[in-house]
Backbone bond lengths (Angstrom), bond angles and torsions (degrees), N, CA, C in turn:
res aa  C-N    CA-C-N  psi(-1)  N-CA   C-N-CA  omega(-1)  CA-C   N-CA-C  phi
1 M - - - 1.481 - - 1.385 113.75 -
2 T 1.290 114.62 129.52 1.437 126.64 -177.34 1.611 111.42 -99.10
3 T 1.328 115.73 145.19 1.479 119.17 177.48 1.537 105.26 -119.14
4 T 1.385 111.25 153.01 1.474 120.23 173.59 1.448 112.14 -64.73
5 P 1.315 122.14 124.36 1.547 120.93 175.51 1.449 110.51 -58.81
6 L 1.400 117.97 151.26 1.387 124.76 173.14 1.537 107.68 -59.75
7 P 1.350 117.22 152.35 1.589 121.57 -176.71 1.535 107.62 -67.05
8 V 1.340 113.29 148.95 1.471 116.93 167.12 1.586 106.54 -84.24
9 V 1.268 124.41 136.46 1.407 124.07 176.02 1.488 106.76 -101.77
10 I 1.365 115.24 126.53 1.539 116.71 -179.80 1.483 103.43 -105.99
11 S 1.366 114.46 120.82 1.321 118.31 170.57 1.541 115.46 -84.73
12 C 1.377 112.90 142.02 1.546 118.33 -159.46 1.536 110.59 -65.55
13 G 1.398 120.60 -31.66 1.426 120.36 -176.90 1.534 109.31 74.73
14 E 1.365 114.89 -154.34 1.563 119.04 -178.70 1.547 107.78 -79.73
15 P 1.360 115.42 112.74 1.416 118.82 -179.24 1.508 121.26 -60.50
16 A 1.426 112.93 -22.29 1.436 116.45 179.00 1.637 110.47 -79.67
17 G 1.246 113.75 -10.29 1.492 117.80 179.24 1.543 115.03 -89.16
18 I 1.295 113.21 -158.80 1.509 118.05 -173.46 1.596 105.52 -88.81
19 G 1.235 119.75 3.21 1.494 118.48 -173.74 1.520 112.33 -56.27
20 P 1.387 119.48 -50.49 1.494 120.49 -177.70 1.489 110.51 -59.00
21 E 1.291 116.96 -41.89 1.494 122.17 -175.73 1.599 112.50 -62.87
22 I 1.420 110.08 -44.07 1.473 111.25 -172.71 1.543 104.99 -79.97
23 A 1.342 126.80 -29.58 1.399 126.14 176.78 1.580 107.23 -57.37
24 V 1.387 117.02 -45.17 1.536 120.67 -177.32 1.505 105.35 -63.73
25 G 1.260 114.76 -49.02 1.571 120.69 179.82 1.492 111.93 -50.57
26 A 1.376 112.18 -47.30 1.470 116.95 -175.08 1.554 107.76 -70.02
27 W 1.314 119.34 -34.50 1.485 123.02 178.73 1.474 107.71 -66.42
28 Q 1.288 117.10 -38.78 1.519 119.68 -179.06 1.494 111.26 -64.86
29 A 1.359 111.80 -41.11 1.480 116.77 178.82 1.685 121.19 -75.59
30 L 1.535 108.50 -22.66 1.341 109.67 -174.33 1.559 111.59 -124.40
31 K 1.291 118.29 16.10 1.409 117.20 -176.98 1.506 122.41 -63.68
32 D 1.307 114.19 -21.34 1.497 125.36 171.15 1.477 112.86 -96.39
33 E 1.318 118.68 8.57 1.454 119.15 -175.05 1.506 113.31 -129.22
34 V 1.388 117.74 -36.09 1.409 117.83 -177.76 1.513 110.20 -133.86
35 P 1.395 119.94 130.35 1.425 118.99 172.12 1.569 110.76 -75.16
36 M 1.360 112.75 137.21 1.375 119.86 -172.42 1.511 112.04 -154.04
37 A 1.280 119.87 162.13 1.530 129.25 177.73 1.447 107.84 -145.01
38 W 1.358 116.37 138.12 1.411 122.34 177.65 1.594 105.94 -105.61
39 M 1.421 112.61 131.56 1.403 114.17 178.17 1.547 111.95 -112.53
40 G 1.240 113.77 131.30 1.570 121.50 -175.21 1.540 108.17 161.34
41 D 1.263 110.76 -165.18 1.537 119.93 -176.24 1.561 109.63 -94.87
42 P 1.336 118.76 111.34 1.412 116.41 -174.30 1.532 114.61 -57.61
43 R 1.287 121.72 -19.02 1.496 119.10 171.82 1.541 115.15 -63.45
44 H 1.323 114.52 -13.24 1.478 118.02 -179.09 1.537 108.49 -90.65
45 L 1.328 124.35 -4.45 1.439 120.89 -177.05 1.552 104.17 -79.55
46 P 1.332 115.13 152.10 1.466 121.32 168.86 1.558 117.93 -42.17
47 E 1.272 118.22 136.34 1.473 121.74 -179.83 1.658 107.74 -55.76
48 G 1.271 111.48 131.17 1.434 118.93 178.16 1.548 116.01 89.99
49 T 1.345 113.92 4.10 1.501 116.86 -179.43 1.456 104.72 -69.19
50 L 1.413 112.42 131.95 1.485 122.28 167.99 1.446 112.68 -76.42
51 Y 1.295 120.22 106.70 1.475 123.68 -176.15 1.493 111.53 -136.72
52 E 1.368 115.00 161.00 1.500 118.65 -178.23 1.598 104.82 -138.75
53 V 1.266 116.65 127.85 1.437 116.20 -179.07 1.419 108.19 -81.74
54 I 1.256 119.59 134.78 1.481 123.93 -176.61 1.563 109.37 -119.66
55 D 1.300 125.74 149.52 1.427 128.55 177.65 1.525 110.31 -97.69
56 D 1.407 117.88 -25.16 1.354 121.47 176.68 1.442 116.86 -125.05
57 I 1.284 123.14 125.81 1.538 122.80 -178.81 1.506 113.36 -54.17
58 R 1.296 114.53 -23.48 1.575 117.86 -179.31 1.540 107.03 -65.21
59 S 1.230 119.55 -19.26 1.547 120.02 -177.30 1.525 107.16 -77.65
60 A 1.269 119.57 -17.94 1.494 120.86 -170.10 1.434 110.05 -63.16
61 A 1.265 125.04 -29.59 1.596 121.82 178.37 1.329 112.64 -65.43
62 V 1.353 120.60 -28.33 1.546 117.19 177.93 1.573 106.92 -92.84
63 V 1.208 120.45 -43.03 1.512 120.77 -179.33 1.432 115.28 -60.17
64 V 1.299 118.90 -40.51 1.471 123.62 -169.49 1.464 115.40 -55.59
65 H 1.291 117.60 -24.74 1.537 123.43 -175.08 1.472 107.86 -75.98
66 H 1.390 127.23 -24.97 1.351 125.54 178.16 1.560 117.88 -121.10
67 A 1.330 117.55 -8.43 1.348 122.93 177.18 1.560 110.08 -160.05
68 L 1.367 116.33 155.47 1.499 120.18 175.39 1.581 108.38 -67.76
69 P 1.290 119.46 116.63 1.491 117.47 176.31 1.547 107.29 -70.38
70 V 1.438 116.17 135.66 1.431 117.40 -173.17 1.558 101.49 -126.53
71 L 1.315 117.54 128.17 1.441 122.44 165.93 1.545 109.65 -94.49
72 A 1.220 118.45 93.03 1.428 126.22 -166.85 1.526 112.47 -61.07
73 H 1.348 117.94 122.38 1.503 124.70 174.24 1.490 105.36 -127.36
74 P 1.342 118.80 106.13 1.349 117.10 -175.93 1.497 117.46 -70.33
75 F 1.292 118.79 144.93 1.553 125.20 -176.74 1.495 107.46 -110.10
76 P 1.355 121.98 153.95 1.352 124.02 175.54 1.462 119.25 -62.19
77 A 1.320 113.41 -35.77 1.494 122.89 -166.59 1.624 108.50 -125.89
78 P 1.275 119.39 155.84 1.438 123.10 168.89 1.450 108.42 -74.18
79 N 1.407 116.74 170.02 1.508 118.40 178.30 1.592 110.07 -103.44
80 I 1.339 112.79 129.93 1.449 115.39 167.84 1.455 109.21 -102.20
81 P 1.325 122.25 119.47 1.423 122.26 -175.51 1.477 111.42 -54.79
82 G 1.407 119.24 131.86 1.355 124.49 178.49 1.508 118.52 77.81
83 V 1.465 113.85 5.19 1.540 117.33 -178.23 1.469 104.90 -134.51
84 P 1.315 117.56 91.29 1.390 119.40 177.30 1.623 113.62 -63.80
85 D 1.316 116.37 137.46 1.501 123.06 179.40 1.409 109.03 -108.68
86 P 1.400 118.94 116.15 1.387 122.27 -178.48 1.573 112.46 -62.28
87 A 1.368 118.01 -9.97 1.530 124.52 -179.35 1.575 105.09 -68.73
88 N 1.368 111.24 -22.65 1.657 114.95 -171.06 1.571 104.01 -94.80
89 A 1.254 121.84 -10.45 1.475 125.65 -169.63 1.539 108.60 -49.67
90 Q 1.276 116.27 -57.94 1.574 122.04 -173.60 1.562 105.75 -58.92
91 A 1.242 120.46 -39.89 1.470 120.23 -172.52 1.592 107.90 -74.44
92 V 1.330 116.01 -27.19 1.511 116.99 174.86 1.465 108.83 -68.73
93 I 1.328 118.58 -42.56 1.490 125.24 176.55 1.604 111.35 -60.18
94 D 1.323 114.03 -46.22 1.434 123.65 -175.45 1.539 108.96 -64.36
95 V 1.339 117.64 -36.67 1.492 117.69 179.61 1.569 108.88 -69.37
96 I 1.275 117.54 -39.28 1.426 118.44 177.88 1.582 109.54 -54.90
97 A 1.341 112.11 -55.65 1.511 119.80 175.07 1.479 115.30 -47.87
98 A 1.410 110.56 -44.81 1.486 112.25 -177.89 1.535 112.13 -71.76
99 S 1.175 116.28 -29.91 1.504 123.05 175.37 1.531 108.76 -62.73
100 V 1.328 121.11 -48.41 1.372 127.98 -178.00 1.562 110.79 -62.55
101 D 1.340 111.99 -37.43 1.555 118.28 174.71 1.460 111.93 -60.34
102 L 1.402 115.92 -44.53 1.467 119.24 175.18 1.554 119.13 -53.24
103 V 1.365 104.99 -50.55 1.542 115.13 -179.26 1.598 110.34 -69.79
104 T 1.285 116.03 -33.06 1.502 120.56 178.60 1.550 110.94 -64.97
105 R 1.427 113.01 -36.96 1.392 120.76 178.84 1.517 116.83 -81.95
106 K 1.399 109.54 1.37 1.449 115.99 178.58 1.566 111.94 65.66
107 A 1.474 113.39 19.94 1.440 115.64 170.62 1.464 114.17 -82.82
108 A 1.434 114.85 -23.57 1.509 122.02 175.35 1.528 108.97 -119.62
109 G 1.179 121.21 153.27 1.502 121.84 -175.13 1.573 109.37 -92.36
110 A 1.265 118.85 -25.28 1.510 122.75 178.30 1.507 109.44 -163.35
111 I 1.396 113.86 167.32 1.425 122.76 172.92 1.389 110.38 -114.08
112 C 1.398 119.48 137.28 1.373 125.56 168.93 1.663 104.56 -121.05
113 T 1.236 117.52 121.33 1.371 127.21 -168.52 1.565 111.19 -103.95
114 A 1.281 121.09 114.79 1.424 120.90 169.81 1.543 113.62 -66.68
115 P 1.357 116.59 158.07 1.436 116.11 -176.52 1.531 120.24 -59.03
116 I 1.259 120.56 143.89 1.465 120.23 176.71 1.536 103.67 -112.32
117 H 1.335 108.78 169.67 1.541 119.90 177.55 1.496 108.37 -113.47
118 K 1.176 122.13 100.27 1.421 124.92 -173.52 1.486 116.28 -55.44
119 K 1.358 116.33 -40.94 1.475 121.59 -178.36 1.573 106.68 -61.17
120 A 1.289 115.16 -48.07 1.499 115.61 -175.82 1.422 108.15 -62.05
121 L 1.475 120.57 -38.03 1.438 112.49 -178.60 1.542 113.89 -74.89
122 I 1.295 113.69 -25.30 1.502 113.77 171.29 1.515 113.07 -68.26
123 D 1.300 117.95 -45.50 1.491 120.42 -179.55 1.578 113.98 -65.59
124 G 1.345 112.70 -36.40 1.512 114.91 -169.71 1.531 106.73 -97.55
125 A 1.341 121.50 -19.90 1.484 115.88 -172.09 1.475 112.52 -145.28
126 G 1.394 117.81 9.24 1.413 123.53 179.02 1.415 117.66 59.74
127 F 1.357 115.27 34.10 1.345 124.67 -173.95 1.519 107.75 -56.72
128 S 1.399 119.14 129.17 1.401 124.56 -170.84 1.592 112.58 -105.56
129 Y 1.130 124.26 9.57 1.476 130.56 -179.66 1.404 114.69 -105.94
130 P 1.407 120.99 139.14 1.372 123.05 -176.51 1.543 109.44 -66.50
131 G 1.418 122.81 -23.12 1.364 120.41 179.14 1.516 105.82 -175.57
132 H 1.464 114.08 -172.63 1.437 125.84 174.65 1.485 113.88 -45.11
133 T 1.396 114.33 -49.26 1.427 119.89 -166.45 1.519 111.32 -66.00
134 E 1.228 117.52 -40.93 1.487 124.69 -173.94 1.614 102.26 -73.43
135 Y 1.380 123.24 -43.69 1.297 124.37 179.88 1.538 113.51 -63.70
136 L 1.314 116.45 -39.93 1.459 119.44 176.15 1.481 112.17 -61.97
137 Q 1.380 118.71 -35.51 1.450 124.33 176.58 1.473 113.98 -62.70
138 A 1.416 111.79 -38.40 1.508 115.41 179.72 1.506 109.58 -71.84
139 L 1.373 114.28 -34.80 1.476 114.79 -177.38 1.539 108.68 -67.40
140 A 1.271 114.87 -44.90 1.550 122.15 -176.85 1.525 107.97 -64.02
141 E 1.287 119.75 -18.87 1.534 119.65 -170.10 1.418 110.98 46.30
142 S 1.324 117.40 47.60 1.360 123.86 179.53 1.519 116.36 -81.98
143 R 1.223 128.75 136.42 1.419 131.34 -179.60 1.578 110.68 -68.43
144 G 1.313 116.91 -35.39 1.452 122.57 177.51 1.509 110.69 -82.65
145 R 1.345 113.86 177.07 1.385 121.81 179.96 1.564 112.72 -94.25
146 A 1.202 116.81 136.31 1.453 114.92 173.99 1.639 112.80 -72.42
147 V 1.189 118.49 140.43 1.418 120.42 -175.06 1.612 111.57 -131.23
148 M 1.322 113.32 129.50 1.442 121.82 -172.10 1.527 109.53 -84.28
149 M 1.348 119.54 122.27 1.461 120.70 170.21 1.507 106.59 -115.10
150 L 1.362 118.94 147.49 1.356 127.59 170.90 1.506 107.87 -115.64
151 A 1.363 120.32 118.83 1.381 123.25 -170.12 1.446 112.88 -133.44
152 S 1.379 117.98 138.97 1.441 127.30 171.37 1.588 104.24 -146.15
153 D 1.347 107.81 -179.30 1.490 112.16 178.68 1.516 110.78 -68.81
154 A 1.327 119.76 -17.77 1.469 123.14 178.26 1.514 119.27 -85.51
155 L 1.311 113.85 -30.60 1.442 124.06 -173.07 1.464 115.40 -160.37
156 R 1.333 119.18 144.56 1.427 124.24 161.42 1.475 109.50 -120.83
157 V 1.405 117.27 129.18 1.464 115.34 -176.88 1.497 107.22 -147.33
158 V 1.313 118.13 144.77 1.346 129.43 -167.17 1.599 108.67 -127.97
159 P 1.310 119.50 115.57 1.510 121.50 176.17 1.503 110.09 -81.74
160 A 1.284 119.31 125.38 1.473 122.08 -179.86 1.638 112.31 -69.88
161 T 1.326 114.37 -25.61 1.506 122.52 175.42 1.430 99.83 -124.01
162 I 1.400 115.16 149.44 1.475 116.73 178.70 1.476 116.20 -124.85
163 H 1.279 120.57 -93.22 1.495 121.13 -172.21 1.535 110.73 -90.94
164 I 1.338 114.48 72.46 1.449 120.01 172.04 1.461 108.80 -139.02
165 P 1.413 116.06 161.29 1.466 116.29 177.37 1.544 110.81 -64.52
166 L 1.344 114.52 150.85 1.436 118.57 174.04 1.550 116.59 -53.78
167 S 1.202 111.02 -32.91 1.523 114.65 -178.52 1.557 111.92 -71.48
168 A 1.421 114.25 -17.83 1.434 112.02 177.29 1.483 115.54 -96.95
169 V 1.338 115.60 3.96 1.560 120.89 -175.02 1.596 106.88 -68.93
170 P 1.272 122.04 -47.54 1.472 115.16 -174.20 1.486 114.74 -63.40
171 T 1.329 118.54 -21.77 1.476 121.70 173.43 1.522 117.02 -79.41
172 A 1.387 107.09 -45.67 1.429 117.64 179.09 1.488 114.98 -66.01
173 L 1.309 118.15 -31.17 1.471 127.62 179.49 1.494 111.32 -76.53
174 T 1.234 117.93 93.18 1.500 120.77 -176.64 1.549 109.65 -112.52
175 P 1.355 119.04 161.90 1.538 120.59 174.91 1.451 110.54 -51.71
176 A 1.448 122.69 -42.93 1.361 124.27 -178.00 1.560 109.93 -65.04
177 V 1.291 126.42 -41.92 1.393 130.50 179.61 1.568 109.25 -62.61
178 L 1.388 115.74 -51.90 1.444 115.10 -179.14 1.556 115.74 -64.71
179 R 1.403 114.83 -37.48 1.455 119.35 172.43 1.435 111.74 -54.36
180 E 1.399 117.18 -49.33 1.414 120.51 -168.26 1.516 104.70 -73.73
181 T 1.327 124.37 -32.17 1.320 126.59 178.14 1.590 114.95 -62.61
182 I 1.375 109.66 -43.05 1.448 119.84 176.77 1.551 109.71 -62.09
183 E 1.369 113.32 -45.98 1.462 119.02 -174.72 1.587 110.75 -62.69
184 I 1.270 113.14 -50.67 1.549 122.91 -177.19 1.580 106.71 -58.00
185 T 1.362 112.28 -45.35 1.594 115.45 -179.13 1.379 111.39 -63.67
186 A 1.332 121.94 -44.74 1.411 124.87 178.26 1.371 116.41 -62.14
187 R 1.513 117.50 -42.54 1.441 120.84 176.56 1.473 116.70 -64.06
188 D 1.370 114.41 -34.26 1.478 116.59 -175.00 1.555 109.82 -87.62
189 L 1.302 119.83 -19.85 1.487 125.12 166.05 1.430 108.28 -61.75
190 R 1.309 118.96 -48.01 1.459 121.85 178.21 1.441 114.23 -66.31
191 N 1.491 117.01 -51.24 1.492 118.47 -168.98 1.366 114.49 -83.34
192 R 1.411 120.09 -27.05 1.429 118.85 -169.96 1.540 107.51 -111.43
193 F 1.322 119.00 -36.72 1.414 118.23 -173.49 1.566 109.45 -102.96
194 G 1.350 120.93 3.85 1.349 127.03 168.40 1.539 116.64 65.22
195 I 1.442 112.94 30.59 1.413 119.12 173.02 1.594 110.52 -97.50
196 S 1.215 117.10 111.14 1.423 124.93 -165.47 1.652 109.17 -68.08
197 A 1.300 114.05 -39.96 1.414 117.40 -176.56 1.557 107.39 -130.80
198 P 1.362 114.72 75.10 1.438 117.84 -179.74 1.507 117.91 -54.90
199 R 1.281 114.56 134.25 1.471 122.45 174.00 1.593 108.62 -101.60
200 I 1.244 123.34 122.12 1.342 130.52 -174.48 1.588 112.71 -123.53
201 A 1.377 112.97 124.69 1.401 118.87 172.21 1.529 112.42 -96.08
202 I 1.258 118.08 140.14 1.427 128.08 -175.88 1.515 110.01 -111.84
203 A 1.331 121.29 115.67 1.488 125.12 173.42 1.486 109.98 -73.30
204 G 1.325 109.63 154.42 1.495 114.51 170.35 1.587 108.39 -86.58
205 L 1.297 115.29 164.32 1.422 119.81 176.30 1.472 114.38 -80.52
206 N 1.351 116.01 -33.52 1.429 121.27 -170.96 1.474 111.67 -105.47
207 P 1.304 124.56 158.85 1.444 123.78 170.72 1.491 113.50 -50.02
208 H 1.443 110.52 138.37 1.449 115.71 -174.47 1.480 117.33 57.91
209 A 1.250 115.69 22.29 1.508 122.96 -175.54 1.430 110.91 53.09
210 G 1.399 116.26 42.85 1.429 125.09 174.15 1.494 114.30 83.79
211 E 1.367 121.11 -13.79 1.448 128.19 -176.87 1.559 112.59 39.28
212 E 1.357 111.35 61.81 1.391 121.25 176.72 1.550 111.06 52.03
213 G 1.326 113.26 43.10 1.436 118.48 171.54 1.599 113.80 89.65
214 A 1.308 113.08 -6.18 1.513 112.50 -179.38 1.556 110.58 -74.21
215 M 1.368 116.93 -25.55 1.440 122.61 -174.59 1.539 112.28 -117.67
216 G 1.278 120.92 16.38 1.380 124.83 -177.88 1.447 109.99 138.57
217 R 1.341 117.56 150.05 1.568 120.34 -169.83 1.474 111.67 -104.89
218 E 1.270 120.42 -13.83 1.569 123.35 -172.58 1.575 113.62 -52.50
219 E 1.435 113.81 -36.98 1.349 112.14 -179.56 1.493 111.69 -75.14
220 L 1.236 122.48 -33.07 1.512 127.97 177.41 1.544 106.71 -64.17
221 E 1.323 114.53 -52.67 1.368 125.30 -162.50 1.504 110.40 -70.54
222 W 1.367 117.16 -52.84 1.447 119.73 -176.71 1.475 118.31 -138.34
223 I 1.352 120.65 -22.93 1.462 117.21 -174.78 1.583 107.35 -73.02
224 A 1.278 120.52 -50.84 1.372 122.08 177.11 1.511 116.94 -56.47
225 P 1.301 114.87 -49.20 1.515 112.92 174.42 1.548 114.90 -58.77
226 L 1.412 116.47 -39.34 1.368 116.51 -179.50 1.577 112.04 -62.60
227 V 1.298 114.37 -41.08 1.470 120.57 -179.79 1.513 111.62 -64.56
228 A 1.384 112.08 -43.10 1.580 117.48 175.23 1.497 109.26 -58.85
229 G 1.359 116.93 -46.56 1.511 118.42 -175.29 1.506 107.69 -67.29
230 M 1.306 128.06 -36.48 1.421 121.26 -173.07 1.566 105.54 -81.57
231 R 1.457 117.20 -23.66 1.510 113.97 173.19 1.522 109.97 -63.74
232 A 1.322 111.11 -37.89 1.546 114.89 179.40 1.506 112.32 -61.64
233 E 1.336 115.93 -27.97 1.444 122.74 -176.45 1.621 106.28 -81.99
234 G 1.224 121.52 -7.16 1.400 120.78 176.08 1.540 116.50 114.15
235 H 1.245 119.77 3.25 1.491 130.39 176.40 1.561 104.66 -72.95
236 D 1.251 121.62 141.00 1.589 127.32 169.88 1.443 100.32 -94.12
237 L 1.331 120.49 96.52 1.486 124.15 -179.95 1.630 106.43 -122.89
238 R 1.361 111.33 150.44 1.389 117.75 174.44 1.620 105.84 -134.21
239 G 1.312 112.84 135.42 1.432 115.48 -171.38 1.469 121.16 129.03
240 P 1.288 116.39 179.36 1.469 128.52 5.71 1.584 111.48 -74.73
241 L 1.280 115.11 138.32 1.466 124.36 -172.26 1.561 112.11 -108.52
242 P 1.262 119.72 155.95 1.407 123.27 176.24 1.575 102.12 -69.83
243 A 1.353 113.66 129.04 1.507 116.76 -179.79 1.534 108.06 -65.58
244 D 1.248 127.90 -32.97 1.418 130.19 -169.89 1.540 107.84 -74.98
245 T 1.310 123.13 -7.44 1.398 123.78 175.14 1.581 115.14 -118.67
246 M 1.307 114.89 9.04 1.567 119.21 -174.06 1.377 113.56 -90.49
247 F 1.265 125.70 -16.55 1.481 126.08 -167.37 1.465 121.75 -111.51
248 H 1.344 115.15 -0.79 1.466 122.39 176.47 1.554 103.10 -70.29
249 A 1.428 114.22 164.95 1.400 119.91 -173.93 1.559 118.27 -62.33
250 A 1.324 113.82 -35.18 1.490 114.04 178.98 1.565 112.38 -73.03
251 A 1.257 113.37 -31.25 1.482 119.94 -175.95 1.574 104.67 -73.27
252 R 1.375 118.73 -40.96 1.461 118.43 -174.78 1.565 111.46 -71.70
253 A 1.321 116.43 -19.68 1.416 119.97 177.51 1.548 113.29 -69.89
254 G 1.392 117.09 -12.08 1.402 119.24 -179.92 1.428 114.37 -96.89
255 Y 1.414 124.09 6.69 1.451 119.51 -176.21 1.571 102.92 -147.86
256 D 1.378 114.14 162.17 1.542 120.31 175.22 1.572 106.93 -99.11
257 A 1.219 122.25 -18.75 1.424 124.02 179.06 1.530 109.71 -163.24
258 A 1.336 116.73 145.81 1.407 120.72 171.67 1.479 116.14 -113.07
259 I 1.314 114.41 144.41 1.539 114.78 175.37 1.528 112.04 -113.39
260 A 1.306 108.55 117.74 1.517 116.39 179.37 1.509 110.00 -93.98
261 M 1.286 115.33 161.79 1.484 119.12 -174.39 1.572 116.38 -89.36
262 Y 1.387 113.61 -14.53 1.531 115.07 176.41 1.506 107.26 -156.77
263 H 1.212 114.51 171.94 1.499 129.54 -163.50 1.509 107.64 -56.16
264 D 1.290 123.89 -58.96 1.531 126.02 -172.44 1.532 109.11 -71.60
265 Q 1.294 123.40 -27.44 1.396 125.94 -179.41 1.498 109.45 -70.78
266 A 1.350 119.97 -23.99 1.405 121.01 174.32 1.456 112.98 -96.41
267 L 1.366 119.65 -40.62 1.438 117.13 -171.48 1.581 115.85 -86.09
268 I 1.353 118.65 -17.13 1.444 117.78 174.74 1.552 110.20 -66.25
269 P 1.345 123.37 -46.73 1.412 120.70 -176.49 1.535 113.75 -63.51
270 I 1.383 114.46 -41.05 1.449 113.72 -174.84 1.595 110.38 -74.11
271 K 1.354 116.20 -35.85 1.387 119.98 177.59 1.574 113.64 -65.79
272 T 1.273 114.41 -26.76 1.440 121.39 -178.95 1.517 106.47 -83.39
273 L 1.237 120.56 -38.14 1.510 125.22 -175.64 1.514 114.42 -77.02
274 D 1.429 113.73 -33.46 1.512 116.76 -173.98 1.546 105.16 -166.32
275 F 1.355 109.25 70.42 1.471 117.44 177.88 1.501 114.50 -53.96
276 D 1.323 118.04 -52.85 1.405 126.97 -168.16 1.663 106.25 -69.93
277 R 1.221 117.40 -35.21 1.458 116.50 -167.23 1.598 113.95 -106.61
278 G 1.299 112.86 5.88 1.461 117.58 178.47 1.597 109.70 -71.71
279 V 1.392 109.86 146.79 1.521 112.81 -174.76 1.482 105.13 -135.46
280 N 1.237 116.36 136.38 1.560 122.44 179.78 1.584 104.60 -86.54
281 V 1.181 121.04 125.62 1.421 127.88 -178.87 1.513 108.59 -123.55
282 T 1.341 119.47 127.09 1.515 124.54 176.04 1.506 109.39 -90.65
283 L 1.310 115.56 114.78 1.447 117.85 175.69 1.557 106.77 -97.41
284 G 1.350 112.46 162.20 1.451 118.21 178.91 1.547 118.90 87.69
285 L 1.325 110.07 -4.02 1.545 118.29 177.76 1.462 110.93 -86.16
286 P 1.266 120.52 161.18 1.468 124.89 168.15 1.530 115.28 -83.97
287 F 1.205 115.54 7.05 1.494 120.81 169.08 1.528 109.59 -147.79
288 V 1.442 110.10 169.32 1.482 114.33 -176.24 1.579 110.34 -87.20
289 R 1.299 115.88 135.85 1.407 121.22 177.26 1.614 110.05 -139.46
290 T 1.329 118.79 126.18 1.425 121.39 -177.38 1.566 99.88 -129.95
291 S 1.368 109.56 167.68 1.448 116.29 171.27 1.552 110.60 -163.81
292 P 1.281 118.55 154.39 1.447 118.13 176.39 1.534 108.66 -59.08
293 D 1.365 114.16 155.45 1.476 122.93 -175.01 1.559 110.56 -98.10
294 H 1.342 111.57 53.30 1.490 115.55 177.62 1.515 107.33 -158.33
295 G 1.255 117.33 177.88 1.452 122.62 -178.92 1.458 116.81 -99.36
296 T 1.353 115.30 -153.87 1.455 117.84 -177.40 1.518 114.39 -78.75
297 A 1.220 116.39 -21.47 1.581 119.48 -176.04 1.457 110.55 47.72
298 F 1.245 114.75 66.17 1.536 117.20 177.75 1.579 113.44 -61.19
299 D 1.443 109.61 -32.05 1.504 116.41 -173.56 1.592 109.75 -65.30
300 I 1.258 122.06 -21.17 1.419 119.96 -178.01 1.582 109.33 -123.39
301 A 1.372 117.52 7.17 1.436 113.25 178.97 1.525 118.21 -65.83
302 G 1.309 121.14 140.59 1.419 123.67 -178.29 1.545 116.23 77.49
303 Q 1.373 117.14 6.81 1.425 118.34 177.26 1.517 116.08 -108.44
304 G 1.292 111.96 14.45 1.543 116.81 -178.60 1.450 114.86 58.70
305 R 1.427 117.56 25.14 1.459 117.05 177.60 1.430 115.23 -108.30
306 A 1.383 121.31 -0.67 1.353 128.75 -174.71 1.563 109.25 -64.74
307 N 1.257 119.48 133.45 1.547 124.36 174.31 1.490 108.22 -92.66
308 P 1.393 112.51 119.11 1.527 116.89 -178.44 1.511 112.89 -84.88
309 T 1.290 121.16 5.58 1.550 124.72 -167.30 1.491 106.64 -58.67
310 S 1.389 120.76 -45.91 1.449 121.11 -172.52 1.617 106.32 -69.45
311 M 1.320 120.93 -37.12 1.408 125.15 175.46 1.514 110.93 -63.19
312 I 1.279 119.14 -40.55 1.409 124.38 -178.29 1.583 108.67 -66.33
313 E 1.317 115.32 -45.28 1.531 117.82 174.34 1.431 113.18 -65.31
314 A 1.353 117.71 -35.81 1.440 123.31 -179.44 1.616 110.76 -58.14
315 I 1.411 109.81 -46.16 1.476 116.35 179.61 1.508 117.54 -67.17
316 R 1.445 106.27 -37.45 1.514 115.37 176.79 1.458 105.93 -63.64
317 L 1.305 123.29 -46.45 1.443 123.37 -171.52 1.502 108.07 -68.07
318 A 1.385 116.61 -43.52 1.480 122.83 179.22 1.532 108.76 -48.42
319 T 1.391 113.20 -47.82 1.488 117.84 -175.42 1.569 109.90 -66.54
320 R 1.245 114.63 -40.14 1.617 115.24 -178.23 1.551 110.61 -69.63
321 L 1.404 115.93 -41.90 1.422 117.21 -179.33 1.599 112.03 -68.17
322 A 1.435 114.55 -35.00 1.434 114.96 175.23 1.576 113.39 -65.77
323 Q 1.217 118.15 -37.95 1.438 124.41 -177.57 1.604 106.89 -69.97
324 A 1.296 120.31 -31.38 1.412 122.48 -176.63 1.571 110.13 -80.46
325 S 1.345 111.40 -20.86 1.463 116.96 -177.58 1.530 113.11 -90.27
326 V 1.310 121.41 -7.23 1.338 128.97 -179.78 1.535 110.24 -65.12
């Protein structure tokens, strides 16, 4: 006997970006496949969108087949494509919090977040978090650290440090941070992705993984010993490896996920390999959260040019992960 999965709640994100367009595109592609509901101000949806306001997300499973189910959350201002209005900042934040409440109460099965614009949130609401990941961790009141994974059929990669300047990485990257990142990645690969014995590749921090100390000593002094110690504990780890040789096809065949040391070391390879289908997955949370692997794209907002593929893949993955977590 099969049961209908709980709906995915889509938080609207920055209304002046492409979020409303790709949400509608995803609904059109998935309306007979995945129950979902969009939370935001219906005024911000593209003109002509067939939607239906619902009071209870449980109605989404019925409504989704003929209209986009909308959990209406009023915003102070309309949306002008490409021009974020700080007046809407607090409402964007509130929608994220309301979405977390739904999934925490088990009314929704997972969250898929449309892109936000951090500067607008800072300017309009004093948003104090570096991004979605850190805010979701605070909302979840999770003891552990939330970890960002970028996933596609071609690659899964996890940056150990995220939204910080490159100059701050050597200080922020500590043995405790790297150990926790490896442990969270391994746990969620087992529990959510169904990989019973995950193989994880660890990138070096420096070029050529330090080349035996000639290009940096972090690998010699603590990264390699940490990896060796965790391998002795039972983790299937490879590395530290030179990042410039980790991401070609033959190398990727040897691991289930790679851990990079900083943001661009992780995001450049996946966006090069599979830009449209990459999905942002937050590990370490007590609920499933995914997001398209791109930003607000103000330059094309409102022009009907936005590609919904990453949002489609994010919703599909959210549904699969939620069902695996039940």
